[in-house]
C-alpha positions in Angstrom: 0.0 -0.3 0.1 1.1 3.6 -0.7 1.4 6.0 2.0 -0.4 8.5 -0.8 -3.7 10.1 0.5 -6.4 9.9 -2.2 -6.1 12.7 -4.9 -6.7 16.1 -3.0 -4.8 19.7 -3.9 -3.6 20.0 -0.5 -3.8 18.3 2.9 -6.5 21.0 4.1 -9.0 21.4 1.1 -11.7 23.8 1.6 -14.6 21.9 -0.2 -17.3 23.3 -1.3 -20.4 23.8 -0.1 -22.8 21.3 -1.8 -26.1 23.6 -1.9 -28.2 20.7 -0.6 -31.3 21.5 1.6 -30.5 22.3 5.3 -33.0 19.5 6.0 -30.9 17.5 4.3 -28.9 14.6 6.3 -25.3 14.7 6.8 -23.1 12.6 5.1 -20.8 12.5 7.8 -20.5 14.0 11.1 -17.3 14.8 13.4 -17.9 15.0 17.0 -16.4 17.8 19.0 -16.5 17.6 23.0 -16.3 21.2 24.0 -15.1 22.4 27.3 -13.6 25.4 29.0 -10.2 24.3 27.7 -11.3 23.7 24.2 -13.9 26.8 23.8 -15.7 27.7 20.1 -12.5 29.5 19.0 -10.0 26.1 19.5 -12.7 24.2 17.8 -12.6 26.8 14.8 -8.5 26.3 14.1 -9.9 22.2 14.0 -12.5 23.6 11.0 -9.7 23.0 8.1 -8.7 19.3 9.7 -12.1 17.8 9.8 -13.1 19.3 6.3 -10.2 17.8 4.7 -11.1 14.5 6.7 -14.2 14.4 4.3 -17.4 14.7 6.9 -20.1 17.3 6.3 -21.1 18.6 9.7 -19.3 19.3 13.0 -21.2 17.6 15.8 -21.3 19.9 18.7 -21.5 19.2 22.4 -24.1 20.7 24.6 -23.4 24.7 23.7 -25.7 26.2 26.7 -25.2 27.7 29.8 -23.8 24.7 32.2 -22.1 24.2 35.5 -19.0 26.0 35.7 -16.1 24.3 34.7 -18.2 21.7 33.1 -16.4 18.7 30.8 -19.3 17.6 28.8 -22.2 20.6 29.2 -24.8 18.2 30.0 -25.4 19.6 33.3 -27.2 22.8 31.8 -27.9 25.9 34.3 -29.4 28.0 31.7 -31.3 27.8 28.2 -31.5 31.2 27.5 -27.6 31.6 26.3 -24.8 30.0 24.8 -22.0 29.3 27.3 -19.5 31.9 28.1 -16.9 29.8 29.1 -17.1 28.6 25.7 -17.0 31.9 23.9 -20.6 32.6 24.3 -22.8 33.4 21.2 -20.7 35.4 19.1 -18.0 32.5 19.3 -20.8 29.9 18.4 -21.7 32.2 15.2 -18.1 32.7 14.7 -17.3 29.0 14.7 -20.4 28.1 12.5 -18.9 30.8 9.6 -15.6 29.1 9.8 -17.4 25.8 9.1 -19.4 27.3 6.2 -16.0 29.0 4.6 -15.1 25.3 5.2 -18.3 23.6 3.5 -19.3 22.1 7.3 -22.5 22.4 8.8 -23.2 22.5 12.5 -25.4 19.5 14.7 -25.8 20.5 18.1 -26.4 18.3 20.9 -29.3 19.5 23.2 -30.6 18.3 26.7 -34.3 18.5 27.2 -34.6 15.9 29.8 -32.9 17.6 32.7 -31.0 20.6 34.7 -28.1 21.0 36.8 -28.4 22.0 40.2 -25.0 24.1 40.7 -23.4 25.6 43.8 -23.9 28.1 44.1 -27.4 27.6 43.5 -28.5 31.1 41.8 -26.3 29.9 38.6 -30.1 28.4 37.9 -32.5 31.1 38.0 -35.3 29.1 37.3 -34.5 26.8 40.4 -33.4 29.6 42.3 -36.7 31.2 42.0 -38.5 28.2 42.9 -36.6 27.7 45.8 -37.4 31.1 47.1 -41.3 31.1 46.1 -42.0 28.1 46.1 -45.0 25.8 44.3 -46.5 29.5 43.8 -43.1 30.3 41.8 -43.9 30.6 38.1 -40.9 28.4 37.7 -42.2 25.2 39.6 -43.9 23.9 36.6 -40.6 23.8 35.2 -39.5 21.0 37.7 -40.9 17.3 38.0 -41.3 18.1 42.0 -43.8 15.7 44.0 -44.7 19.0 46.7 -46.9 17.0 48.4 -44.7 14.4 49.2 -42.7 17.1 50.8 -45.6 18.8 52.5 -44.6 21.3 50.5 -41.1 21.6 50.3 -38.3 20.3 47.9 -35.8 18.3 49.7 -32.1 19.3 48.7 -29.8 16.5 49.5 -26.9 18.5 49.9 -25.4 18.1 53.2 -22.2 16.4 54.2 -23.8 14.8 57.4 -27.3 15.1 59.6 -28.8 18.6 59.5 -27.6 18.9 63.4 -24.0 18.2 62.4 -24.2 20.7 59.7 -25.5 23.7 61.2 -22.1 25.5 62.2 -21.6 25.7 58.7 -24.5 27.2 58.0 -25.4 31.0 58.4 -27.1 33.9 56.5 -24.7 36.1 54.0 -25.5 38.5 51.7 -29.3 37.9 52.1 -28.6 34.1 51.1 -28.3 31.0 52.9 -24.8 29.9 52.8 -23.0 26.2 53.0 -20.0 26.4 51.8 -19.8 26.9 48.2 -24.0 26.3 48.0 -26.4 29.6 48.2 -29.7 29.3 48.9 -32.3 32.1 48.5 -34.4 32.8 51.3 -38.3 33.1 51.3 -39.4 36.6 51.9 -39.9 37.5 55.8 -37.8 34.8 57.1 -34.3 36.9 57.0 -34.2 37.6 60.5 -35.2 34.3 62.4 -33.2 32.2 64.3 -31.7 29.6 61.9 -33.7 26.7 63.5 -36.7 28.6 62.6 -35.4 30.0 59.5 -34.6 26.6 57.9 -37.9 25.5 58.2 -39.5 28.4 57.1 -38.4 28.0 53.7 -39.8 26.0 50.4 -37.0 23.7 50.5 -35.4 21.3 53.1 -31.6 21.0 53.5 -30.4 17.4 54.2 -28.1 14.9 54.6 -27.2 13.9 51.2 -27.7 10.1 52.1 -31.7 11.0 52.2 -31.5 11.5 48.4 -32.1 7.9 48.3 -35.6 7.4 50.2 -36.8 11.0 50.7 -36.0 13.2 47.4 -38.9 14.8 45.9 -38.1 15.4 42.3 -37.1 13.4 39.0 -33.7 13.1 38.7 -31.3 12.1 35.6 -30.8 8.4 36.7 -29.9 8.2 40.4 -27.9 11.9 40.2 -29.4 14.5 42.5 -27.4 17.3 40.9 -29.5 16.7 37.4 -33.0 17.6 38.4 -35.5 16.4 35.7 -37.4 19.1 33.8 -41.3 18.8 32.7 -40.8 19.8 28.8 -44.1 18.2 28.2 -45.6 21.5 29.5 -45.9 24.0 26.1 -44.4 26.7 28.2 -41.6 24.7 29.3 -41.0 23.7 26.3 -40.7 27.5 24.6 -38.5 28.7 27.6 -35.8 25.7 27.4 -36.0 25.7 23.5 -35.9 29.3 22.6 -32.5 29.8 22.1 -31.7 26.4 20.0 -34.8 27.0 18.2 -33.3 30.4 17.2 -29.9 29.4 16.0 -31.7 26.9 13.8 -33.9 29.2 12.6 -31.3 31.5 11.8 -29.1 28.9 10.1 -26.2 28.8 12.6 -27.4 25.2 13.6 -28.5 22.6 10.9 -29.0 19.9 12.9 -29.6 17.7 16.6 -28.9 15.4 18.5 -31.5 14.7 21.8 -29.7 13.6 24.6 -31.8 10.9 26.7 -35.4 11.0 25.2 -36.4 7.8 27.6 -36.7 10.3 30.6 -39.3 12.6 28.9 -42.7 11.9 30.3 -44.1 11.3 26.0 -40.8 10.9 24.2 -42.7 11.0 21.0 -45.0 14.3 21.6 -41.9 16.2 22.6 -39.9 15.1 19.1 -43.1 15.9 17.1 -43.4 19.8 18.5 -39.4 19.7 17.7 -39.6 18.8 14.2 -42.5 21.3 14.0 -40.7 24.0 15.4 -37.2 23.2 13.6 -39.0 22.5 9.9 -37.6 19.3 10.1 -34.0 19.3 10.3 -32.0 16.2 10.7 -32.4 14.9 14.8 -31.2 11.5 16.0 -32.1 10.4 19.2 -29.9 8.8 21.9 -32.1 5.7 22.6 -30.7 2.4 23.6 -32.3 -0.2 21.5 -32.3 -3.5 22.9 -31.1 -6.7 21.0 -34.8 -7.3 19.6 -36.3 -3.6 20.1 -37.3 -1.2 17.5 -37.3 2.5 17.2 -40.9 3.8 17.4 -41.9 4.3 13.8 -43.8 7.4 14.6 -41.2 9.5 16.0 -40.5 11.8 13.4 -36.5 11.6 13.9 -33.9 10.5 11.2 -32.8 7.3 13.9 -30.9 6.8 16.6 -27.3 7.9 17.3 -26.1 4.7 16.8 -25.2 2.5 19.4 -27.5 -0.2 17.9 -25.3 0.0 14.9 -22.3 -0.3 17.5 -23.5 -3.4 19.0 -23.8 -5.4 15.2 -20.3 -3.9 14.4 -18.6 -5.3 17.8 -20.7 -8.4 17.3 -19.3 -9.4 14.2 -15.5 -9.7 15.9 -16.6 -11.8 18.5 -15.6 -15.2 17.8 -18.9 -17.5 19.0 -16.6 -20.5 20.4 -13.8 -18.7 22.1 -16.6 -16.6 23.4 -18.5 -19.3 25.3 -14.6 -20.4 26.7 -14.2 -17.1 27.9 -17.0 -17.2 29.7 -16.4 -20.9 31.0 -12.6 -19.0 32.2 -14.0 -16.5 33.5 -16.4 -18.1 36.0 -13.5 -20.7 36.9 -10.7 -17.9 37.1 -13.3 -15.5 39.7 -14.6 -17.8 41.2 -18.2 -15.2 40.9 -21.5 -16.7 41.9 -23.9 -16.7 39.0 -25.4 -13.3 40.6 -22.2 -11.5 40.9 -20.7 -12.1 37.5 -21.0 -16.0 36.6 -23.9 -15.9 34.2 -25.1 -12.8 33.0 -29.5 -13.3 33.3 -28.7 -14.0 37.0 -26.3 -11.1 37.4 -28.5 -8.6 35.5 -31.6 -9.2 37.5 -29.6 -8.8 41.1 -28.4 -5.3 39.9 -32.2 -4.3 38.7 -33.0 -5.7 42.4 -30.3 -3.8 44.1 -31.1 -0.6 42.4 -34.9 -0.7 42.4 -34.7 -1.5 46.2 -32.0 0.8 47.0 -31.1 3.7 44.5 -34.5 4.3 43.4 -36.1 3.8 46.6 -37.7 7.4 46.4 -39.0 6.9 42.8 -40.7 3.8 43.9 -42.5 5.6 46.8 -43.9 8.0 44.4 -45.4 5.6 42.2 -46.7 3.0 45.1 -48.4 6.8 46.8 -50.0 7.4 43.4 -51.3 3.9 42.9 -52.6 3.9 46.2 -54.2 7.1 44.9 -55.8 5.6 42.3 -56.9 2.9 44.1 -58.4 4.8 46.8 -60.5 7.1 44.0 -61.5 4.4 41.5 -65.3 4.6 40.6 -67.5 1.7 42.8 -64.7 1.6 45.1 -63.3 -1.6 42.6 -59.9 -1.0 43.6 -60.0 -0.5 47.3 -57.8 -2.5 50.0 -54.7 -3.0 48.0 -51.7 -2.3 50.3 -49.6 -0.2 49.8 -46.8 -3.2 50.5 -48.1 -5.3 48.0 -48.2 -2.2 45.2 -44.8 -1.5 46.2 -43.8 -5.2 45.3 -45.9 -5.3 42.1 -43.7 -2.5 40.9 -40.6 -3.4 41.9 -41.3 -7.4 40.7 -42.7 -5.5 37.1 -40.1 -3.1 36.5 -37.1 -5.5 36.9 -38.9 -7.7 34.4 -39.0 -5.0 31.5 -36.5 -6.6 29.1 -36.0 -3.0 27.3 -35.5 0.7 28.6 -39.5 1.5 28.8 -42.5 1.3 27.1 -43.8 4.4 25.4 -47.2 4.7 26.5 -50.0 7.6 28.0 -53.0 7.1 29.8 -56.1 6.1 27.6 -54.0 6.4 24.3 -52.8 3.6 21.9 -50.6 0.7 22.9 -48.5 -0.9 20.3 -48.7 -4.5 20.3 -44.9 -4.7 21.7 -45.5 -2.6 24.9 -48.5 -5.1 25.8 -47.1 -8.4 25.4 -43.9 -6.9 27.1 -45.7 -6.0 30.1 -48.1 -8.6 30.3 -45.2 -11.3 30.5 -43.5 -9.0 32.9 -46.9 -8.8 35.1 -47.1 -12.6 35.0 -43.8 -13.2 36.3 -44.4 -10.7 39.0 -47.1 -12.6 40.5 -44.6 -15.2 41.3 -43.3 -12.8 44.0 -46.7 -13.1 46.0 -47.6 -16.4 48.4 -51.1 -15.4 48.5 -52.9 -15.6 45.0 -55.5 -12.8 46.2 -52.3 -10.2 46.8 -50.8 -11.0 43.6 -54.2 -8.9 42.1 -52.1 -5.8 43.1 -49.7 -6.8 40.1 -52.8 -6.3 38.0 -53.6 -3.0 38.8 -49.6 -2.1 38.5 -50.0 -3.3 35.1 -53.1 -1.6 33.8 -52.1 1.7 35.0 -48.7 1.2 33.6 -50.8 0.5 30.4 -53.2 3.7 30.6 -56.1 1.2 31.2 -57.6 3.0 34.4 -58.6 6.2 32.7 -56.9 10.0 32.2 -57.0 11.5 35.6 -54.2 13.0 36.8 -53.1 10.4 38.6 -53.5 7.8 36.2 -51.3 10.2 33.7 -48.7 10.8 36.4 -48.4 6.9 37.3 -48.2 5.9 33.3 -45.5 8.6 32.3 -43.1 8.0 35.6 -43.7 4.4 35.4 -41.8 4.8 32.1 -39.3 7.4 33.4 -38.1 4.8 36.3 -38.1 1.8 34.3 -35.4 3.9 31.5 -33.4 5.0 34.6 -33.5 1.5 36.2 -32.3 0.0 33.4 -29.2 2.2 32.8 -28.4 2.2 36.1 -28.8 -1.5 36.6 -27.2 -2.9 33.4 -25.0 -0.7 31.7 -23.6 1.0 35.7 -23.6 -2.5 37.5 -24.1 -5.5 35.9 -21.5 -4.3 33.1 -18.7 -4.2 35.5 -19.7 -7.6 37.2 -20.0 -9.9 34.2 -17.0 -9.3 32.4 -15.8 -12.2 30.5 -15.2 -10.2 27.2 -15.0 -6.4 28.1 -15.7 -5.2 24.8 -19.1 -6.9 24.7 -19.5 -4.2 27.9 -20.6 -1.4 25.6 -23.4 1.3 25.9 -26.5 -0.6 24.1 -24.6 -3.9 23.8 -25.6 -7.1 24.9 -22.9 -9.2 27.5 -24.7 -12.3 27.8 -25.0 -12.6 23.6 -22.5 -10.2 21.6 -22.3 -12.5 19.3 -23.6 -11.2 14.9 -23.2 -13.3 12.4 -22.4 -12.2 8.7 -26.1 -12.7 8.2 -27.9 -11.0 11.1 -25.4 -8.3 10.0 -26.8 -8.0 6.2 -30.5 -8.1 7.9 -29.6 -5.4 9.9 -28.3 -3.0 7.5 -30.8 -4.1 5.0 -33.3 -2.7 7.6 -31.4 0.3 8.2 -31.3 1.1 4.4 -35.2 0.7 4.0 -36.5 2.1 7.4 -34.0 4.4 8.9 -31.3 5.5 6.1 -30.3 8.8 7.4 -29.6 7.1 11.3 -26.4 7.6 13.1 -24.2 5.3 13.5 -21.0 5.3 15.8 -18.0 3.3 17.0 -16.8 5.6 19.7 -18.4 7.8 21.7 -18.1 10.5 24.8 -20.1 7.8 26.9 -18.6 4.6 25.6 -16.5 2.6 28.3 -13.7 2.0 25.8 -13.1 3.3 22.3 -13.8 1.5 19.1 -9.9 0.5 18.9 -9.6 -1.0 22.4 -12.7 -2.9 21.8 -11.3 -4.2 18.8 -8.3 -5.3 20.7 -10.1 -6.8 23.4 -12.5 -8.8 20.8 -9.5 -10.6 19.7 -9.2 -12.5 22.8 -12.3 -14.2 21.7 -10.2 -15.6 19.4 -7.3 -17.2 21.6 -8.7 -17.7 25.1 -5.8 -20.4 26.2 -3.8 -17.5 25.5 -5.5 -15.1 27.4 -5.8 -17.8 30.5 -1.5 -18.2 30.0 -1.4 -14.2 30.1 -3.3 -13.6 33.4 -1.6 -16.4 35.1 1.9 -15.0 34.1 1.1 -11.6 34.5 -0.2 -12.2 38.3 2.7 -14.3 38.9 5.5 -11.6 37.6 3.4 -8.9 39.4 3.8 -10.8 43.1 7.6 -11.4 42.2 8.1 -7.9 41.2 6.0 -6.0 43.2 5.2 -8.0 46.3 1.4 -7.4 45.3 -1.3 -9.8 44.9 -4.9 -8.6 43.5 -7.4 -7.4 46.0 -9.6 -10.1 44.1 -9.7 -12.3 41.7 -12.7 -10.3 39.4 -10.6 -7.0 39.5 -7.2 -9.2 37.9 -9.7 -10.1 35.1 -10.6 -6.6 34.3 -7.7 -4.9 34.9 -5.5 -7.3 33.0 -7.9 -7.2 30.2 -8.4 -3.3 30.3 -4.2 -2.9 30.2 -4.4 -5.1 27.6 -6.7 -3.6 25.3 -4.9 -0.2 26.0 -1.8 -1.4 24.1 0.8 0.5 26.9 -1.4 0.9 30.1 -0.4 4.8 31.3 -0.9 4.2 35.6 -2.3 7.7 35.3 -5.2 6.7 33.3 -5.6 3.0 33.7 -6.3 3.8 38.5 -8.9 6.3 37.5 -10.6 3.7 35.3 -10.5 0.7 37.9 -11.2 2.4 40.5 -14.4 3.7 38.6 -15.1 0.3 37.6 -14.9 -1.5 40.9 -17.6 1.5 42.6 -19.8 0.9 40.0 -19.5 -2.7 40.1 -20.6 -2.2 44.2 -19.3 -5.6 45.1 -16.5 -4.5 47.5 -17.1 -0.4 47.8 -19.3 2.1 46.0 -19.5 5.7 45.3 -22.0 6.0 48.3 -20.4 3.4 50.6 -16.7 3.2 50.1 -14.2 0.9 51.6 -10.9 3.3 51.3 -8.7 -0.2 52.8 -10.3 -2.1 49.6 -9.4 0.9 46.9 -6.0 1.3 48.6 -5.3 -2.2 47.6 -6.6 -1.2 44.0 -4.9 1.4 43.7 -1.2 -0.8 44.7 -2.3 -3.8 42.7 -2.6 -1.0 39.7 0.6 0.4 40.1 2.8 -2.9 40.9 0.6 -4.9 37.8 -1.0 -3.4 34.8 0.6 0.0 35.7 3.9 -1.4 36.5 6.7 -3.6 35.5 4.5 -6.3 33.9 3.1 -4.2 31.4 5.6 -5.3 29.5 4.5 -8.9 29.3 1.3 -7.4 28.5 2.7 -5.4 25.2 4.5 -8.5 24.5 1.5 -10.4 24.3 -0.1 -7.7 22.2 2.4 -8.0 19.8 1.9 -11.4 18.9 -2.1 -10.6 18.5 -0.9 -7.5 16.1 -2.2 -8.2 13.0 -5.8 -9.8 14.1 -5.9 -6.1 16.0 -5.1 -4.5 12.8 -7.6 -6.6 10.9 -10.4 -5.8 13.4 -9.7 -2.3 13.5 -9.9 -1.4 9.7 -12.3 -3.7 9.4 -14.7 -2.4 12.0 -13.8 1.7 10.8 -14.5 0.5 7.3 -18.3 -1.0 7.8 -18.9 2.0 9.7 -18.3 4.1 7.3 -19.9 2.3 4.3 -22.8 0.8 6.0 -26.2 2.6 5.8 -26.7 5.6 7.9 -24.6 8.6 8.8 -21.6 7.9 10.7 -20.4 9.9 13.5 -16.8 10.5 14.3 -15.6 11.1 17.8 -13.0 13.3 17.7 -9.5 11.7 16.6 -10.7 8.2 15.9 -9.7 8.7 12.5 -6.4 7.5 14.2 -6.0 4.7 16.5 -7.6 6.0 19.6 -7.2 4.5 22.7 -9.6 5.7 25.6 -11.3 4.6 28.7 -14.2 5.2 30.5 -14.8 9.3 30.9 -13.6 11.2 32.0 -10.6 9.7 29.9 -12.6 9.6 26.9 -13.0 13.4 26.9 -9.4 14.6 26.6 -8.2 16.2 23.7 -6.6 14.7 20.9 -3.4 15.6 19.0 -5.2 17.9 16.7 -3.4 19.2 13.7 -3.2 23.6 14.2 -3.2 25.0 10.8 -3.2 24.2 7.3 -0.8 24.2 4.2 2.9 23.5 5.4 2.1 23.5 9.0 -0.6 20.8 8.5 1.2 19.0 6.7 4.2 18.9 8.4 2.3 17.9 11.8 0.7 15.3 9.4 4.3 13.8 8.7 5.4 14.0 12.6 2.6 12.0 13.4 3.3 9.5 11.0 6.9 9.6 11.8 5.4 8.7 15.3 3.3 6.1 14.4 5.8 4.5 12.2 8.6 4.5 15.6 5.9 2.1 17.3 7.8 2.6 20.4 5.5 0.2 22.5 5.2 -3.1 19.8 1.9 -3.1 21.2 0.5 -2.1 17.8 1.4 -2.7 13.9 3.9 0.3 12.7 1.9 2.7 10.8 -1.6 1.4 11.8 -2.8 4.8 12.7 -1.7 6.3 9.6 -3.3 3.5 7.6 -6.7 3.9 9.6 -6.4 7.6 8.6 -6.3 6.9 4.9 -8.9 4.2 4.9 -11.3 6.8 7.0 -10.3 9.3 4.7 -11.2 7.5 1.2 -14.4 6.5 2.9 -15.6 10.0 4.0 -14.7 11.8 0.8 -16.7 8.9 -1.3 -19.7 9.7 1.0 -19.1 13.7 0.5 -18.7 13.5 -3.5 -21.1 10.6 -3.9 -23.9 11.3 -1.3 -26.3 9.1 -3.6 -24.6 6.1 -3.2 -24.9 5.9 0.6 -28.5 8.1 1.4 -31.9 7.4 1.4 -32.4 6.5 -2.4 -29.2 4.3 -2.3 -29.1 0.3 -2.1 -27.2 -2.2 -0.1 -26.7 -5.0 -1.3 -24.5 -8.0 0.6 -22.0 -9.6 -1.3 -21.4 -13.4 0.0 -17.9 -15.4 -0.6 -17.4 -19.0 -1.9 -15.2 -21.4 -0.2 -13.9 -22.7 3.2 -13.5 -19.6 4.6 -16.5 -17.6 3.5 -17.8 -17.1 7.1 -14.8 -14.7 8.0 -15.4 -12.5 4.9 -17.6 -9.6 5.3 -19.0 -7.7 2.1 -21.4 -5.5 0.3 -21.9 -2.9 -2.2 -23.5 0.5 -2.3 -26.0 1.3 -5.0 -23.8 -1.2 -7.2 -20.5 1.8 -6.9 -19.1 1.2 -3.9 -17.8 -2.4 -2.5 -16.7 -3.1 1.2 -14.5 -5.9 1.9 -13.3 -7.1 5.4 -11.8 -10.1 7.4 -13.4 -11.0 10.3 -11.8 -13.6 12.9 -8.8 -13.3 11.3 -7.0 -15.0 14.2 -9.2 -18.2 13.7 -8.7 -17.9 10.0 -5.2 -18.2 10.1 -5.1 -21.4 12.3 -7.7 -22.7 10.0 -5.0 -22.1 7.1 -6.0 -19.1 5.9 -8.0 -18.3 2.6 -7.0 -20.8 0.6 -9.2 -21.1 -2.1 -12.4 -18.8 -0.7 -13.1 -16.3 -3.6 -15.3 -13.4 -4.0 -17.3 -12.7 -7.0 -17.7 -8.5 -7.6 -20.6 -7.2 -9.5 -20.0 -6.7 -13.3 -17.5 -3.9 -14.0 -14.3 -2.8 -13.5 -13.2 -2.0 -10.1 -10.5 0.0 -8.3 -9.1 -0.1 -5.1 -9.8 3.5 -3.1 -6.3 3.8 -2.2 -3.3 1.7 -4.3 -5.7 2.3 -7.1 -5.1 -1.2 -8.6 -8.3 -2.6 -10.9 -9.9 -5.9 -10.2 -12.8 -7.4 -12.0 -14.6 -10.5 -12.0 -13.8 -13.8 -9.6 -10.9 -12.8 -7.2 -9.6 -15.1 -4.6 -9.5 -13.3 -1.5 -6.1 -14.2 -0.9 -5.0 -12.1 -3.6 -7.8 -9.2 -3.0 -7.2 -8.9 1.0 -3.1 -9.8 0.4 -2.1 -5.8 1.2 -4.7 -4.8 3.5 -7.6 -6.8 5.8 -10.1 -4.3 5.0 -10.6 -3.2 1.1 -12.6 -0.1 -0.4 -13.6 -0.4 -4.1 -14.7 1.9 -6.3 -16.5 0.6 -9.8 -15.1 2.8 -12.8 
C-alpha cells in the first residue's frame, strides 16, 4: 500500500458547499467535545482539518450555559444563552461561519430532560426562583417536583452529614443561606429568624445527602441528584427551554440536532413531534438505546438513533462464538463469581436490577406506590380499594425488574403498541410469582393496567403511566450499564452502551439483515463506534475482541502476569474479579498509562458495587486496587502485556480497520468521535474526553503535523500495535468519507445495500457488500481463527459486473477474485466501480 492520500490538491482542502437543503442529512459528522479548555475558538482551528477528512458537519457537545468548569455540558443551568466559558453566542456564530467557509454544517447536542443543580444555586435562575417562592413560583411548573410528598417543600440533599451536625457550617450571608459553596435564597420575611426557625420556614429542606435515596421528591437523571428533571411536556416549559436553540436553527447557525436521553421524558413521541414542527424538520437523531430485539418507534419523526445499535452489530461481528463461550467458562472458573455476581449474565443483571430498584431508586418507587394507592382509593365504585401499599410496592418493583428494554411508550388512555402490551403482560405474569397469596397478587394487575394506561386519564393515572416509564429507563441504565456491565466481565469489549454482554455475537447474515433494515426504514440514522460515553473506545474494544479468538492464550497471560506482579512488586490483586478486568483493560490499551488506568479501575469497582461503591466506599480495598494497579498493570509486568499484544498485532489490525470501514460505508450517517480517524485508545469518562492531538493550522503547517504524526506512528515504541496502523486507519477513513461527501447518492435514502457473499471454506471470515452498485466494502473477520485454520485457501469473492478500482492503491480488479489476493495488502478493502 502506498502512503499517498486519495487525490486532493492540499492536505487541508476547502470543499465547496453542496448547496443541499438544510433539512438534508449529513454525509458524516465529526464530534467535538467542547469544554472550557477547548472552546469555540479552539474548535474553529480544527475546522480545516475536519473538512479535509471528508465529513459534512461538525457535531458539537451541548453549548448552553452549564455548571462552571463542566467538561461535558450536560448539566445545563441556563437555556437562554450560549455558554460564556466556551465563547458565548458570538463565539458559536464565529465557529459556524468558519465551518461554512469550509463547507461544513453544525449539528448540536441538546439536553431536554434535565438541568444541573449547581453550587452556588443562583447559577440556575429558574431553580433559584422556585426555591425562593415555592409552588407559587411561575417556574415551579418547570421541574418535576412532588410538593405533596415534601409537605410543600423540595428536599435538597446537599449536606455532608445530618442537619444537626452541619448547623455550624450554615449561616445567612449577603441575603442568602450559605453552606460552603452553596447559596440558597431566603423566603421573603424570614431573613431575621433564628437559624432553626429560618430553615423550617423555607420552601426547601436542606438534608443529609444520604436521604436522597428514600426521600427525594424531584425527578432526577438516573440516580444523580445534581441533575433535576424538566417537564418539557408543558408547552410553556418547552418554549422557554428551547427558545435559544430554535433561534439558532431558524437563523441557520445550527443544521441538525442530537437529542440527549429522550427516554427520560414523559412523552418522547409528543416531544419529538413538537421539535420537528418547530425546527422545520432539520436532521434529528435521538440517543435511544435499543434492546437486541427492540425497534425504534416508527411514529417518532426523527432520522433515527445516535447509533449504539450499529455499534453493537459492528462489535458483534468480530467476536468469535466458540472462543466467547470458552472465555465465559474461564471467567467463571478464574473469578469464582457466583451466578448473580458475575458468573452468569441473566442472574447478574436481575440481581443488579433488584438492588437498584430497592435501594438507589427507592424514592422513585415510593412515589409510584403513593400514586397507585391514590388511584385505588378513588376508583369508581370502590372497585380497587384494599390494595395494601406494600403489595403495590412489591408489584411495581417486580414488574419493573422484568422489563427487557428501557421503557414502554404509553400515555394514559392512548394507543398501546402490541409490543408494549405483550411486554407488560409478560412482566406482570412473572411479578405474580413474588406473592405467596394469590389474592394479594391482584395488585400486579393494578400496576400493569396503570402502566398500560387502562385505568382512566385522570391526573394520577397520567402521572403513574409517565413516571413508571421514566423510572423503568433509569432502572435499566443504572442496573445494566452502570452495575452489571462491571460485574459480568468475560469479554470487556462486549460491555458497551447498547451492548448485550450475555449474547454479544452477530453473524454476517444478521449484520446484513440489520443493514438492509436500516437502508429501508432509517437510511439517515446515526451510526457510531466511539463516543463521549463509550466505556472503551472502538480500538480498545477491537483489541479485546481478539481474545475471543484465543481464550487459552489469554488465560496463560493472566497467570503469567499475576505471577510476575507478585515476584516484582510483592502484590496480589485484592480479588480475582478485579485482576481479570484490570489485565484485560491493560491489554486493550496496548501500553497502559498508570495515571489513566487507576481512575478507570477505581470507577469500575465502585460501579460494580461488590466490594466498594460511590456511596459506601471501602478505603482499604480501594487503596489495595491502587497498589495492585501500580505494581501490576501499570508497573513492570505491563511489558509482558505488550509482548502478548505484539503477538496479536495483525488480528488487532484486522479488527480496527474492518470495523472502521464497515462503519463508514454501511447505511446511516457515521459520526466520528474526535481523534478516532487514527488509532484512539480511551477508557471510560473522563478519560474519553481528553483532547486528541489535532493539527493546528493548514497548508505547510498542517502537512508538517501529518508527517510528524506518521513518523511517531511508524516508530511504534511499545510494539503493541502494528507500525503505521494509525496512518493506515486515517487513510482508509479519509477515502471512505470523501466518497460519501462526493457521492451522497451512493449512500443516502435512495441508495441500495446488497450483500456480497464469498464462496469457499473460509467464507464466514469475509463480510462484504456493495452500495448502489458503485462502492464495495470487503473486510476480514476473526482473522486469528482464519490463520489457524489455514487462511483463505481457495475462498473467493465474485465482484458485480464492471471494472473496480481499489480506492487506496488504485489497482484495477474485476470478476471472481481469490480473497487471498484481494486482501493481501490489507484486511479491509474499499473498491469503487469505474
